[in-house]
C-alpha positions as CSV (number, residue, x, y, z in Angstrom):
1,M,58.2,-14.7,7.3
2,T,59.2,-13.8,3.4
3,K,61.9,-15.0,1.6
4,L,63.2,-13.5,-1.4
5,V,63.7,-16.8,-4.1
6,E,65.6,-16.5,-7.4
7,I,63.2,-17.6,-9.8
8,A,65.3,-17.5,-13.0
9,P,68.9,-15.6,-13.4
10,N,69.1,-11.9,-12.1
11,R,64.9,-12.0,-11.3
12,W,64.1,-12.3,-7.5
13,R,60.5,-12.6,-6.0
14,F,59.1,-12.8,-2.3
15,V,58.1,-15.9,-1.2
16,R,55.3,-15.5,1.9
17,D,54.3,-18.3,4.1
18,A,50.5,-18.9,2.9
19,T,47.7,-17.4,5.1
20,P,45.7,-20.0,6.4
21,V,42.1,-20.5,4.9
22,A,39.6,-18.6,7.2
23,R,37.3,-21.6,9.2
24,S,34.1,-21.5,11.9
25,A,34.9,-23.5,14.8
26,L,31.4,-25.0,13.6
27,P,31.1,-28.5,12.9
28,R,29.2,-28.1,9.7
29,P,27.4,-24.4,7.8
30,Y,24.7,-23.1,9.9
31,V,21.3,-24.1,8.4
32,I,18.1,-22.0,9.3
33,S,15.8,-25.2,9.3
34,D,12.0,-25.6,8.5
35,A,11.0,-26.8,11.4
36,M,9.2,-25.3,14.1
37,P,7.3,-26.2,17.4
38,P,3.5,-26.5,16.4
39,T,1.8,-23.4,16.1
40,E,-1.5,-22.6,15.8
41,Q,-2.8,-20.6,12.4
42,V,-6.0,-18.6,12.4
43,D,-7.7,-21.6,10.9
44,G,-7.7,-23.7,13.7
45,R,-5.0,-25.6,12.7
46,F,-1.5,-26.3,14.1
47,Y,1.5,-26.8,11.7
48,E,5.0,-27.5,12.3
49,S,6.6,-26.3,9.3
50,K,6.9,-22.4,8.8
51,A,6.7,-22.3,4.7
52,A,3.1,-24.1,5.7
53,F,2.5,-21.5,8.0
54,R,3.2,-18.6,6.2
55,A,1.6,-19.9,3.0
56,V,-1.5,-20.5,4.7
57,G,-1.3,-16.9,6.4
58,R,-0.8,-15.3,3.1
59,A,-4.0,-17.3,1.6
60,L,-5.5,-15.8,3.9
61,G,-4.4,-12.1,3.2
62,L,-2.0,-11.7,6.3
63,T,0.6,-10.0,6.5
64,E,3.2,-11.6,8.9
65,V,5.2,-9.5,10.9
66,G,8.7,-8.4,9.9
67,N,8.4,-9.7,6.3
68,E,5.7,-7.0,5.0
69,K,6.8,-5.0,2.3
70,F,5.8,-0.8,3.1
71,K,5.0,1.3,0.4
72,P,8.0,3.8,-0.4
73,K,6.3,7.3,1.0
74,S,6.2,10.4,-1.4
75,R,6.5,13.8,-0.1
76,A,4.0,16.2,-0.5
77,T,6.8,18.6,-1.8
78,D,7.4,16.2,-5.0
79,A,4.7,17.1,-6.5
80,P,4.4,18.6,-9.8
81,F,1.9,21.1,-9.0
82,T,3.5,22.0,-5.8
83,R,7.2,21.9,-7.5
84,K,5.7,24.3,-10.3
85,Q,4.8,26.6,-7.2
86,R,7.4,26.9,-5.7
87,R,9.5,27.4,-9.2
88,E,7.6,30.7,-9.8
89,V,7.9,31.9,-6.2
90,I,11.5,31.9,-6.4
91,R,11.3,33.4,-9.9
92,K,8.9,36.6,-8.8
93,A,11.6,36.7,-5.6
94,A,14.4,37.0,-7.7
95,V,12.9,39.5,-10.0
96,E,11.4,42.1,-7.0
97,Y,15.6,41.6,-6.1
98,A,17.3,42.4,-8.8
99,A,14.3,45.6,-9.3
100,G,15.7,46.9,-6.2
101,R,13.1,46.1,-3.8
102,R,13.8,45.0,-0.6
103,A,11.7,43.3,1.9
104,K,11.3,45.4,5.1
105,V,12.0,44.3,8.1
106,Y,10.2,45.4,11.7
107,G,12.0,44.9,15.1
108,N,15.2,43.8,16.2
109,T,17.1,43.0,13.0
110,G,20.2,41.8,15.3
111,R,22.2,45.0,14.2
112,D,22.7,47.5,17.1
């Protein structure tokens, strides 16, 4: 609900009810724990700490599924030689077209 309130002579301002702060229904903030059920790593030992489990895996050169970072894929058409070759073909086609030479089309062209 809003009210119009005079804050000074001939100066008015709308006063709105304050919106309550958004609060969660949870009793405390959600924190992801470091604890986990005992899990065997490839070294034959059981770990109850996620950090220790991951540290051993990294030290052994293992990749934890879901955390791997892939190298960005490069397109074959982004290679400098390919781009130069493509530009040259387009340039030649433009010169041919400007000279009045057109490619001959054989068969049904769709124009009947």
